[in-house]
N, C-alpha and C positions, 0 to 999 in steps of 0.2 A: 582472179583465176584466168588462166590462159588455155584456150581450147581451139580446136578446128571447128568450122561452122557446122560440121556434121553432128557435133556433140554439144552444141550450145544449149539447146532446149533441155537435154538430159542434165547438163551441168546446173542449169537454173532450177530444175525440179529437185535435184539432189541437194543443192545448197539450201533450198527452202525446207526440205525435211529435216535438215540439221539446224534450223533456226536462223538461217541467213538468207532470207528471200531476196534481199536487195544487194547481194554481193556483185561487185563489178566484174564483168566477164569481158576479157579482150579475146577476140576471135580472129582467126585467119582461115583462108580457104584450105580445104582438105584436098589432097593429101600433102603431108610434109616429109614423110619418111625418106623418100628417095632424093630429096632436094639437096643440092650442094650448098655450102655456106654462102656463096655469092647470091644464090636465089633466096635463101632464108633471111638475109640481112634486110632487104626492103620490107619484108613482111614484119619483122621485128620492129623496124623503125615506124611502120604504120600503126603498130599497137602501143608504142611507148607512152603516148599521152593518156591513153585509157588506163594503163598500168599506174602511171603517176597519179591520175585522178583517184583511182581506187585506193591508193595508199595515203593520200593527203587530204581529200575532201571530207568535210564533216558529214556524219551519217544523214542528217536532215537534208543536205544538199544532194547527196547520192539518191536518196529516196525520191526527192522531188523530180530529179532528172529521169527517173525510171518509172514514172507513173503508168506507162503502157506495158510494163513487164507483168502486170497482174494476170493477163491472159495466158502467159506462159507458165505461171506458177499454178493457177487454177483454171485450166482450159474448160470451156463450156462443154457440157455433155459427158464429162468424166466423173464417175462416182468415186468418192474418196472413202477409204476405210479409216476408222479411228485407230486401228492397230497397224503400226508400221510393218511393211513386208520385208 
């Protein structure tokens, strides 16, 4: 998944609710809307290895690399409902 940094936690939580808690997320600084192609290219190049890893690494390796992501999926102090909203 590719997102701007503003939406990375939201993306992580949404992917978790859909059964993909360890989806690989490549992020770039927000905003990107007004950027020219010349400014977007370095950002895309900075994310390319993350995209490749997300498409090629075995699931066990991805999960092992993302052991610290659990706090984003289930933040402390946030009550969870058993019924999706």
